[in-house]
C-alpha atoms as one frame of an Amber mdcrd trajectory, in Angstrom:
protein
   0.000   0.000   0.000   1.268   3.319  -0.795   2.388   5.351   2.303   0.330
   8.336   3.262   2.049  11.707   3.281   3.186  12.997   6.735   0.779  15.259
   8.526   2.074  18.731   9.306   1.254  20.362  12.642  -0.713  23.519  12.302
   1.424  26.711  12.423   0.731  28.980  15.314   0.937  32.584  14.284   2.664
  34.989  16.811   0.425  37.599  18.332   0.476  41.076  16.781   1.847  42.642
  20.064   4.591  41.863  22.570   5.685  42.819  26.160   8.888  44.683  26.835
  10.435  44.950  30.329  11.468  48.439  31.383  15.155  49.199  31.381  16.596
  49.312  34.952  18.974  52.074  33.968  16.272  54.342  32.712  13.708  53.608
  35.386  13.388  56.505  37.880  12.791  55.570  41.517  10.609  57.900  43.542
  12.302  58.719  46.879  10.651  57.408  49.993  10.718  60.814  51.710  10.607
  64.013  49.806  12.480  67.042  51.157  10.304  70.073  51.686  10.631  72.638
  48.984  13.107  75.405  49.718  11.924  78.883  50.056  13.505  81.269  47.725
  13.265  84.151  50.218  16.456  86.120  51.055  18.083  86.005  54.557  17.372
  89.039  56.705  20.484  91.113  57.407  21.860  91.260  61.017  20.868  94.225
  63.129  23.787  96.332  64.313  24.216  96.842  68.091  23.260 100.262  69.317
  26.421 102.340  70.005  24.893 103.488  73.301  24.878  99.869  74.529  28.580
  99.533  73.670  29.358 102.759  75.520  27.430 101.610  78.601  29.240  98.253
  78.595  32.657  99.934  78.334  31.803 102.324  81.174  30.687  99.405  83.395
  33.955  97.583  82.754  36.010 100.702  83.541  34.009 101.347  86.729  34.467
  97.724  87.873  38.219  97.916  87.286  38.420 101.160  89.266  36.547  99.576
  92.185  38.869  96.570  92.178  41.927  98.831  92.023  40.636 101.019  94.884
  39.929  97.931  96.997  43.441  96.578  96.439  45.030  99.937  97.294  42.907
 100.256 100.456  43.841  96.732 101.554  47.554  97.438 101.031  47.303 100.700
 102.994  45.530  98.974 105.891  48.128  96.203 105.952  50.953  98.755 106.026
  49.415 101.124 108.588  47.806  98.389 110.759  44.987 100.482 112.266  44.140
 100.054 115.954  40.639  99.916 117.404  39.210 103.001 119.144  38.904 102.641
 122.912  35.938 103.076 125.260  36.503 103.901 128.933  34.835 105.505 131.962
  36.860 108.183 133.719  34.414 109.239 136.437  30.918 108.478 137.700  28.504
 109.617 140.392  25.637 107.624 141.881  22.968 110.126 142.828  20.194 107.895
 144.112  18.975 104.354 144.628  15.592 103.581 146.150  12.961 100.903 145.950
   9.463 102.098 145.112   8.087  98.701 146.113   9.779  95.505 147.238  10.698
  94.527 143.658  11.010  97.756 141.616  14.187  99.821 141.440  14.620 103.525
 140.750  18.072 105.019 140.320  20.097 107.920 138.958  23.663 107.542 137.655
  25.888 109.930 135.690  29.258 108.981 134.211  31.795 110.308 131.723  32.377
 108.088 128.703  35.854 108.498 127.243  36.319 107.698 123.526  39.897 107.746
 122.235  41.449 107.183 118.820  44.938 105.682 119.299  45.799 105.868 115.583
  48.221 108.563 114.417  47.374 108.355 110.692  43.704 107.359 110.588  40.494
 109.271 111.351  37.476 107.412 112.750  33.739 108.045 112.750  31.320 106.682
 115.342  28.242 106.200 113.166  26.172 104.444 115.838  26.593 104.433 119.632
  24.383 102.709 122.192  25.196 102.475 125.925  23.387 100.251 128.427  23.547
 100.035 132.230  23.207  96.654 133.963  23.031  95.328 137.491  24.344  91.816
 136.992  22.386  90.641 133.913  19.379  92.930 134.494  19.050  95.960 132.178
  18.444  99.162 134.141  18.724 101.903 131.513  19.844 102.561 127.922  20.818
 105.611 125.915  21.906 106.358 122.335  24.532 108.968 121.413  24.655 111.196
 118.376  27.213 110.270 115.675  30.573 112.012 116.006  34.005 111.986 114.358
  37.449 111.680 115.901  40.652 112.805 114.293  43.851 110.835 114.664  45.128
 110.740 118.255  42.064 112.581 119.577  40.013 111.840 122.731  36.421 112.797
 123.457  34.484 112.935 126.741  30.728 112.397 126.654  28.486 112.847 129.693
  25.925 110.053 129.939  22.968 110.322 132.300  21.272 107.015 133.130  17.887
 107.047 134.901  16.253 103.805 136.027  12.512 103.992 136.590  10.364 101.169
 137.961  12.759  98.430 136.845  11.723  95.034 138.112  14.384  93.026 139.941
  13.938  89.456 141.176  14.115  88.966 144.966  17.682  87.605 144.945  18.960
  90.701 143.100  17.050  92.996 145.449  18.766  91.344 148.401  22.169  91.617
 146.685  21.666  95.322 145.951  20.647  96.046 149.540  23.734  94.195 150.769
  25.992  96.238 148.449  24.445  99.491 149.670  25.040  98.396 153.251  28.704
  97.614 152.443  29.048 100.972 150.626  30.155  99.268 147.395  27.680  99.104
 144.471  28.803  97.322 141.299  27.307  98.215 137.902  28.127  97.003 134.393
  28.230  99.331 131.386  27.967  97.891 127.884  28.582  99.911 124.734  27.820
  98.910 121.141  29.421 101.045 118.430  29.581 101.047 114.647  32.883 102.635
 113.618  34.025 103.785 110.188  37.772 104.084 109.612  38.863 106.348 106.726
  42.155 106.197 104.830  42.305 108.558 101.863  39.335 107.759  99.614  38.849
 104.305 101.146  37.001 103.389 104.321  36.085 100.353 106.390  33.107  99.932
 108.762  32.903  97.432 111.603  31.318  96.905 115.041  33.014  97.489 118.394
  31.882  96.360 121.845  32.936  98.128 125.036  32.574  96.599 128.493  33.149
  98.399 131.794  32.588  97.223 135.351  32.420 100.124 137.780  32.334 100.171
 141.576  30.820 103.136 143.415  30.113 104.223 146.958  26.535 104.419 148.183
  24.315 107.397 147.257  23.496 110.213 147.561  27.157 111.124 147.081  28.336
 107.947 145.421  31.661 108.297 143.603  33.699 105.987 141.391  36.271 103.996
 143.348  37.260 101.282 140.839  36.735 100.389 137.196  37.755  97.783 134.639
  37.186  98.442 130.917  37.980  96.683 127.647  37.064  97.181 124.010  36.933
  94.430 121.402  35.471  93.640 117.992
């Protein structure tokens, strides 16, 4: 039998279109975060400092330097001169009266001369504040303030101080002690002074506090006079 011709598979025609992958080199990637757009505005120019501010700053610096220089000069002068403290003393006193208005209340009258002396030979002093108190033991009897005064170098000053005690309460033990002192013709009082002193050297000065303490012993009134005293002055 004659052989049959071979059968041909049907030809599949290619489609009229095709897919093309994008080129990696030409593909543009969108950034994950976009920067905010820049403003095209111009920067504002710096403001110049007012010349008055510069002048004030320079003056403050100069003033501070002058203060420091004056302080150093004053310290050197004080170290070279070595100023001494003014002294407080009692030169005389008179006890005019002591009497008890009732068993526990004291009335008294005392006058004394307070002596202020400046032992420095190159420094003037100024007593800006002066307060003097009279005590019997630890009990305040009277107090008085003095007016401010100045003392030149090496100068002394006497100030009369009149102390009046009126209806001052004393505990029984002090009443008995006072009566015993009057009987023995020896009454002991304590004088305390508190002073604010200013020491001047040229244009510089220094202020500090001084404390004067005097224990005086007097005869009984009405003609009580000073028979003994012990005074000291300290900062």
